[in-house]
C-alpha positions as CSV (number, residue, x, y, z in Angstrom):
1,M,-8.7,-5.7,-41.0
2,M,-8.1,-7.7,-37.8
3,S,-10.9,-9.8,-36.5
4,E,-12.6,-8.8,-33.3
5,K,-11.4,-12.1,-32.0
6,F,-7.9,-10.7,-31.7
7,A,-6.6,-7.8,-29.5
8,R,-4.6,-5.0,-30.9
9,A,-1.1,-4.2,-29.7
10,G,-2.3,-1.2,-27.6
11,D,-5.0,-3.3,-25.9
12,Y,-2.5,-5.1,-23.6
13,T,0.8,-4.5,-21.8
14,A,4.2,-6.0,-22.7
15,A,4.0,-8.0,-19.4
16,E,0.6,-9.4,-20.4
17,A,2.0,-10.4,-23.8
18,M,4.8,-12.2,-22.0
19,I,2.4,-14.1,-19.8
20,V,0.0,-15.1,-22.7
21,Y,2.8,-16.3,-25.0
22,G,4.4,-18.2,-22.0
23,A,1.0,-19.9,-21.4
24,R,0.8,-20.9,-25.1
25,M,4.3,-22.4,-24.9
26,L,3.0,-24.9,-22.4
27,A,0.2,-26.3,-24.6
28,P,2.2,-29.3,-25.8
29,F,2.8,-30.3,-22.1
30,D,-0.8,-31.2,-21.3
31,G,-0.6,-34.4,-19.3
32,K,3.1,-33.8,-18.5
33,I,4.9,-32.8,-15.3
34,G,6.5,-29.5,-14.8
35,I,8.3,-27.7,-11.9
36,I,7.5,-24.0,-11.9
37,G,9.2,-21.0,-10.5
38,I,7.4,-18.2,-8.7
39,G,6.4,-14.9,-10.4
40,A,5.7,-14.7,-14.2
41,P,6.3,-18.5,-14.8
42,L,3.7,-19.4,-12.2
43,L,1.1,-16.9,-13.6
44,A,1.7,-18.2,-17.1
45,T,1.4,-21.8,-16.0
46,H,-1.8,-21.0,-14.1
47,L,-3.2,-19.4,-17.3
48,A,-2.1,-22.4,-19.4
49,K,-3.9,-24.8,-17.1
50,I,-7.1,-22.8,-17.5
51,L,-6.9,-22.4,-21.3
52,Y,-4.7,-25.1,-22.9
53,C,-3.5,-27.9,-20.7
54,P,-5.9,-28.8,-17.8
55,D,-4.1,-32.2,-17.2
56,M,-0.7,-30.7,-16.8
57,K,0.8,-31.6,-13.4
58,M,2.4,-28.6,-11.7
59,I,5.0,-29.0,-8.9
60,V,6.5,-26.1,-6.9
61,E,9.9,-26.7,-5.4
62,T,8.6,-26.3,-1.8
63,G,6.7,-29.6,-2.3
64,Q,3.2,-28.7,-3.5
65,A,2.0,-30.9,-6.3
66,D,-0.8,-30.1,-8.8
67,A,-2.0,-27.1,-6.9
68,D,-5.0,-25.1,-8.2
69,P,-5.0,-21.8,-6.2
70,E,-7.9,-19.5,-6.5
71,E,-5.4,-16.6,-6.3
72,V,-1.9,-16.6,-7.6
73,P,0.7,-16.9,-4.8
74,I,3.3,-14.2,-4.2
75,S,6.1,-16.5,-3.1
76,I,7.0,-20.2,-2.9
77,M,6.1,-20.1,0.8
78,D,2.6,-18.7,0.2
79,S,0.0,-21.0,1.7
80,R,-2.2,-20.4,-1.3
81,L,-0.1,-22.9,-3.1
82,T,-1.5,-25.7,-1.0
83,Y,-5.1,-25.0,-2.1
84,G,-6.4,-27.9,-4.2
85,S,-3.0,-29.6,-4.3
86,S,-2.7,-33.4,-4.6
87,W,-0.1,-33.4,-1.8
88,Q,2.0,-31.1,0.3
89,M,5.4,-32.3,1.3
90,G,8.7,-30.4,1.4
91,D,11.7,-29.2,-0.7
92,P,13.3,-32.7,-1.2
93,E,10.1,-34.2,-2.4
94,G,9.5,-31.2,-4.7
95,L,13.0,-31.5,-6.3
96,F,13.8,-35.3,-6.2
97,P,11.6,-36.0,-9.3
98,L,14.1,-34.0,-11.3
99,V,17.1,-36.2,-10.7
100,R,14.9,-39.3,-11.3
101,G,14.2,-38.0,-14.8
102,E,10.5,-37.6,-14.1
103,V,10.0,-33.9,-14.9
104,D,9.2,-33.0,-18.5
105,F,9.8,-29.3,-18.2
106,G,10.8,-26.5,-15.9
107,F,9.6,-22.9,-16.2
108,I,11.7,-20.3,-14.4
109,G,12.9,-16.7,-14.5
110,G,16.0,-14.8,-13.3
111,A,17.7,-11.5,-13.1
112,Q,20.1,-12.0,-16.0
113,I,20.3,-14.4,-19.0
114,D,23.2,-14.9,-21.4
115,K,23.3,-15.9,-25.1
116,Y,23.5,-19.6,-24.1
117,G,20.5,-19.5,-21.8
118,N,22.6,-19.5,-18.6
119,L,20.7,-17.6,-15.8
120,N,21.9,-15.5,-12.9
121,S,19.7,-15.1,-9.8
122,T,22.6,-14.8,-7.2
123,F,24.2,-11.3,-7.4
124,I,24.9,-8.3,-9.7
125,G,28.5,-7.1,-10.0
126,T,32.0,-8.5,-10.4
127,D,32.8,-9.6,-6.9
128,Y,30.8,-12.3,-5.1
129,N,31.8,-11.1,-1.7
130,K,31.2,-7.4,-2.5
131,P,28.2,-7.4,-4.9
132,H,26.6,-4.4,-6.3
133,K,23.3,-6.1,-5.5
134,R,22.6,-9.4,-3.7
135,L,19.7,-11.3,-5.2
136,A,17.4,-14.0,-3.9
137,G,19.7,-16.9,-4.9
138,T,19.2,-20.2,-6.5
139,A,16.3,-21.9,-4.6
140,G,15.5,-24.8,-6.9
141,A,16.7,-23.1,-10.1
142,V,20.0,-25.1,-10.4
143,D,18.0,-28.4,-10.1
144,I,15.4,-27.3,-12.5
145,G,17.8,-25.9,-15.2
146,G,20.1,-28.9,-14.7
147,F,17.7,-31.8,-14.8
148,A,14.4,-31.0,-16.4
149,K,14.0,-32.5,-19.8
150,A,13.3,-29.0,-21.2
151,T,13.5,-25.5,-19.7
152,I,11.5,-22.4,-20.6
153,I,12.7,-19.0,-19.3
154,T,10.9,-15.7,-19.0
155,M,11.8,-12.2,-17.9
156,A,11.4,-8.6,-19.0
157,H,13.5,-7.6,-22.0
158,Q,16.1,-5.1,-20.9
159,K,19.7,-4.7,-22.2
160,R,21.1,-4.9,-18.7
161,R,19.5,-8.3,-18.2
162,I,20.2,-10.1,-21.6
163,L,23.9,-10.3,-21.9
164,E,26.9,-11.8,-23.6
165,K,27.9,-13.3,-20.2
166,V,26.0,-13.3,-16.9
167,D,27.7,-11.8,-13.8
168,Y,27.2,-15.2,-12.0
169,L,26.2,-18.5,-13.5
170,T,23.4,-19.7,-11.2
171,T,21.4,-21.9,-13.5
172,P,23.0,-23.9,-16.3
173,G,22.0,-23.2,-19.9
174,W,23.7,-24.7,-23.0
175,M,27.3,-23.8,-22.0
176,V,28.5,-24.4,-18.5
177,K,31.8,-24.4,-16.5
178,K,33.6,-27.7,-16.3
179,W,35.2,-28.4,-12.9
180,P,38.0,-28.0,-12.0
181,E,39.3,-26.5,-15.2
182,G,36.7,-23.7,-15.3
183,T,36.4,-23.9,-19.1
184,M,33.0,-23.5,-20.8
185,V,31.7,-26.7,-22.3
186,R,28.4,-28.0,-23.7
187,R,26.1,-29.2,-20.9
188,E,25.9,-32.8,-22.2
189,E,29.7,-33.0,-21.7
190,V,29.2,-32.7,-17.9
191,G,26.3,-35.2,-18.0
192,L,23.4,-32.8,-17.8
193,P,20.2,-33.7,-19.7
194,G,17.7,-31.3,-21.3
195,G,18.4,-27.6,-21.8
196,P,16.6,-24.3,-22.4
197,I,14.2,-24.5,-25.4
198,A,12.9,-21.0,-25.3
199,F,13.3,-17.6,-23.7
200,I,10.1,-15.6,-23.7
201,S,10.6,-11.9,-23.0
202,S,8.3,-8.9,-23.0
203,M,9.2,-8.3,-26.6
204,G,9.3,-11.7,-28.3
205,I,10.3,-15.3,-28.2
206,M,13.9,-16.4,-28.5
207,R,15.1,-19.8,-29.4
208,F,18.6,-21.4,-29.4
209,D,20.3,-22.4,-32.6
210,D,20.6,-26.2,-33.1
211,E,24.3,-26.1,-33.8
212,T,25.8,-23.2,-31.9
213,K,23.1,-23.1,-29.1
214,I,23.3,-19.3,-29.3
215,M,20.0,-17.4,-28.7
216,Y,18.2,-15.8,-31.7
217,V,14.9,-14.1,-32.2
218,D,12.3,-16.5,-33.4
219,R,9.1,-14.4,-33.0
220,Y,8.5,-10.7,-32.2
221,F,5.3,-9.5,-30.6
222,S,2.8,-7.3,-32.5
223,G,3.9,-3.7,-32.3
224,V,7.5,-4.6,-31.7
225,D,10.2,-4.0,-34.3
226,P,12.9,-6.7,-34.4
227,K,15.5,-4.0,-34.5
228,T,14.2,-2.8,-31.1
229,I,14.8,-6.2,-29.7
230,K,18.4,-6.1,-31.1
231,E,18.9,-2.6,-29.6
232,N,17.7,-3.8,-26.2
233,T,19.9,-6.9,-26.1
234,G,23.4,-6.9,-24.6
235,F,24.9,-8.9,-27.4
236,D,24.6,-9.0,-31.2
237,I,21.5,-11.2,-31.4
238,D,20.4,-12.6,-34.7
239,I,17.1,-11.2,-35.9
240,S,17.3,-12.6,-39.5
241,R,14.9,-15.5,-38.7
242,A,12.4,-13.4,-36.8
243,R,8.7,-13.5,-37.7
244,E,5.7,-11.8,-36.1
245,A,4.0,-13.9,-33.5
246,D,0.4,-15.0,-33.9
247,P,-1.9,-12.3,-32.4
248,I,-3.2,-12.4,-28.9
249,E,-6.9,-13.3,-28.6
250,R,-9.2,-11.1,-26.5
251,E,-10.4,-14.2,-24.7
252,E,-6.9,-14.9,-23.5
253,L,-6.7,-11.4,-22.0
254,R,-10.1,-11.8,-20.4
255,V,-9.1,-15.0,-18.7
256,L,-5.8,-13.6,-17.6
257,R,-7.4,-10.5,-16.1
258,E,-10.6,-11.9,-14.7
259,V,-9.8,-15.5,-13.8
260,A,-6.1,-16.1,-13.5
261,D,-5.0,-12.9,-11.8
262,P,-8.1,-10.7,-11.0
263,L,-6.3,-8.9,-8.2
264,N,-3.4,-8.1,-10.6
265,I,-0.9,-9.4,-8.0
266,Y,1.9,-9.5,-10.6
267,R,1.2,-6.0,-11.9
268,T,0.9,-7.1,-15.5
269,R,-1.5,-4.3,-16.4
């Protein structure tokens, strides 16, 4: 019988699970520096600072450092990001630490991800000039994915978003295009450090194989069948190594709902 310390699968939404496990992923980065994307990454980081890593230094690409907003912002231009920040500069100051090798991790999302952790946040379709849907674009995602010492990615788990190959490679994962040939090579071959270490979806936690760098299922959330993850992934993802994730604690949900995002700005519940 599960202890009252832990929540049951029906006590929280898939989006809440994604945020909680994303926050847990950041626990080893206490005292480290991270550049955070808006949306789910920002909410997960905010929760992590409250629960696991109060000394983590959070930078947003628009130049806010170590912000401590009372309400989670809705965009990178939201003035709430300046509340409690150590300094407020601009885009260059927000991104320059990446190329200087000073950023320990990046935490970002996107519209599509492929089996190598490449991200698309530019357009959906086959023609750049006539896209099916134009997206927000890169912002700082290229810099973060290219130069952070480690990258964590999060987005909802949908077959149309987790693909063999992204429609457009916005943010480099483990395999990138080499210019001018256009062939796909390992990121280190073009001089890029770091790389994605995990993809946290609304169903589980995916890692990247040490040798092939292809995504596989490492953990599945309570109430999720690994076969369901496979069915909702756009390539033949390996589930042979999958194990159930540690259960979510009721206190984690309470802090998420009452402290981190009491207004439910990101509609996680």
